[in-house]
C-alpha positions in Angstrom: 42.5 146.4 72.6 39.1 145.1 73.8 36.5 142.6 72.3 35.7 143.1 68.7 32.1 142.2 69.2 29.5 141.1 72.1 30.2 137.4 71.5 34.0 137.8 71.6 35.4 135.9 74.5 32.2 134.0 75.2 34.1 130.6 74.8 36.7 131.7 77.3 34.3 132.6 79.8 32.3 129.5 79.2 35.3 127.2 79.6 36.3 129.1 82.8 32.9 128.7 84.3 33.1 125.0 83.6 36.3 124.6 85.3 34.9 126.3 88.4 34.5 124.2 91.6 30.9 125.0 92.2 30.0 124.1 88.4 31.8 120.9 88.7 30.1 120.1 92.1 26.7 120.9 90.7 27.2 118.7 87.7 28.3 115.6 89.8 25.7 116.0 92.5 22.9 117.4 90.3 23.5 114.0 88.1 23.9 111.8 91.0 20.5 112.9 92.6 19.0 112.9 89.2 19.9 109.4 88.8 18.8 108.3 92.2 15.5 110.2 91.6 14.7 108.8 88.2 15.4 105.4 89.4 13.3 105.6 92.4 10.3 107.1 90.7 10.5 106.2 87.0 12.4 103.2 86.3 15.5 102.6 83.8 14.7 105.3 81.4 14.1 108.1 83.6 17.1 107.0 85.6 19.2 107.6 82.5 17.3 110.5 81.0 17.4 112.6 84.3 21.1 113.0 84.7 21.6 114.0 81.1 18.8 116.7 81.6 20.3 118.0 84.6 23.9 118.3 82.9 22.2 119.9 79.9 20.5 122.5 82.0 23.7 123.3 83.9 25.8 123.4 80.5 23.1 125.7 79.3 23.0 127.9 82.2 26.9 128.3 82.1 26.6 129.2 78.4 24.0 131.8 79.1 26.0 133.4 81.8 29.4 133.3 79.6 27.3 135.0 76.7 26.0 137.8 79.4 29.6 138.3 80.6 31.1 138.6 77.0 28.4 141.1 76.3 29.2 143.2 79.4 32.8 143.3 78.7 32.3 144.4 75.1 30.0 147.2 76.4 32.4 148.2 79.1 35.2 148.4 76.5 33.0 150.7 74.2 32.3 152.9 77.3 35.9 153.0 78.2 37.1 153.7 74.6 34.7 156.5 74.4 35.1 158.0 77.7 31.5 157.4 78.6 30.0 155.8 81.7 27.1 153.5 82.2 23.8 155.1 83.5 20.5 153.4 84.5 17.7 156.0 84.2 15.0 154.5 82.0 13.2 157.9 81.4 16.6 159.7 80.4 16.3 158.5 76.7 12.6 158.9 76.4 13.0 162.7 76.6 15.9 162.8 74.1 14.3 162.5 70.7 10.9 161.6 69.3 12.3 158.8 67.4 12.6 156.7 70.4 8.8 156.6 70.7 8.2 154.4 67.6 6.6 151.2 68.0 4.1 149.5 70.4 6.7 148.3 72.8 10.2 149.7 73.3 13.3 148.7 75.2 17.0 149.7 75.5 20.0 148.1 77.0 23.5 149.2 77.5 22.9 152.8 78.1 26.0 155.0 78.0 26.6 158.7 78.4 29.5 161.0 78.1 30.9 164.1 76.3 30.0 164.7 72.8 33.6 165.7 71.5 34.5 169.1 72.6 31.1 170.7 72.4 30.5 170.6 76.1 27.2 168.6 75.4 26.4 165.3 76.9 25.8 162.4 74.5 23.5 159.4 75.4 24.0 155.9 73.5 21.9 153.0 73.9 21.2 149.5 72.1 17.5 150.3 71.3 14.6 147.9 70.4 11.0 148.4 69.4 8.2 146.1 68.5 5.4 146.9 66.0 2.2 144.9 66.2 0.5 144.2 63.0 -3.2 143.8 62.6 -5.3 142.5 59.8 -8.3 144.2 58.3 -10.5 142.6 61.1 -8.3 144.0 64.0 -6.8 140.6 64.7 -3.4 140.5 65.7 -1.3 138.9 63.1 2.2 139.2 64.6 4.9 141.3 66.1 8.0 142.6 64.1 11.1 143.6 66.1 13.7 146.1 65.1 16.9 147.2 66.9 18.9 150.5 66.6 21.5 152.3 68.4 20.2 155.6 69.7 
């Protein structure tokens, strides 16, 4: 059984990446260099703040990477359970349906393709997002709304 959603396993990936020798080395050396640089160029406050900022940046990077890995594991499980394979042709989905031309900007991720049951046809599945720009009566941009779909 695979992950139930794209966030499942994120904590495990995060803890695993924090235990790696490279991450520990980056935390120790980065904090030490930031401490020395802060003390040399800024005094006591930057000497204390710079290591904290470096540690927070490294931890945030590890969280971001763990989030991406958990998402990739989820979509790989979806592909495997459906018998689909990933594809990376950005124009392949544009030609499939006019519904994918909605919005002012559009993008999709996690493109999968495979058999559509026993029909002999090939199905394509992707996480689709489009943005619609809203203008007021004078033509001024008043914001952008986003929507996501599975196509």
